N, C-alpha and C positions, 0 to 999 in steps of 0.2 A: 487394641491401640489404632487400628485403621478406622474405628468407628467413633472418632472424636473430631468432628468438623470444626469445633470452636477451640480445639487444642487446649483444653482445660488441664491445669497442672496442679498436683497436690505436692507442694513441697515437703510435707510431713514425711512422706513415704521414703525420702532419702535416708532419713535417720533410722528407718526400719532395716535399712541395708548396711548400716555402720559395722555390725559385727562381722561382716565378710568384705567390707570395702571402706576403709577409714578416710579414703580421699573425698567422702561425701561431705565431710566436716567443713571443707573449704567452700563447697557448694551451698551448704546451709548458712555459712557466713555471709556469703555474698547475697544470698535471698532474704536474709535478716537485715540488711542495710537500710538506712533511712529513705533511699530513693526506690526501694523495691516495691513492686505492686503486690508482692506476696505479704506485705506488712500491713495490718490494720489495728485500729484502736477501738475500743468499745466504751462508751460514755459510762463513767463512774468505776471503771476498772483500771488499775494503775498498769503501765507498761503497754506493750503491743503484743499482737498474736500473729503468728503465721495463718494466712488464709489461701484457699485455692484461688487461682486466677487463670484468665485466658491469655494465651500468647497471641492470638489473632484478633482479639477484641478487648482492647484496654479499658473500656468503659464497662465491661461485664463485672459484676461483683456478686458472689454468692449470697443467697438470702439467709444463709444459716451456717453454723459451724458443724462439720461432720465428726462424730466422735470416733469413727473408724480411722481417720487420718491421725487423730492424736494418739490413739492406741498404739499404732505402728511406731510413730515417733517415741513414745515414752519407753516402749520396750526396746527399742534400738538404742537409745541413749543410755538407758540403765544398763544394757549389756556392754556397751562401748566402756562406760565408766567401771563396771563390776567385773567384767571379763565373761568369756564364753559360757563358763560354767553356770553363771546365772541364767542365761538363756535356756540352757539345757535343763536345768532345774525347774524353771517356770513354764516350759513348754513340753513337759512329759505327757504327750498326747496318748502314747500307749499306756501309760500307767493310769491315766484318767479313764481311757476306754474300758481297760480291765476292771477298774473300780465300780463302773455303772452298769456292767453286764450282769 
């Protein structure tokens, strides 16, 4: 965290923490608003997407979408909607490790 001189933020990760802190929904709502620098549109794609942004450099725009950002967001949102059992079923790391050993 201390090695982030441009203070680049990935709002998607907030959703990744929803299973343990549902107050992040308000933060996501604020970051999804029309005046937010975290919202971008892509030509030919309907709607808007959340993008990373820099707190200290308003002109900075990432060159690409990072899949890792969206994977955290999707798992967090799915768990928030479906319950913690969903996360535990989909995140069976010990079972997966046992199956590949």
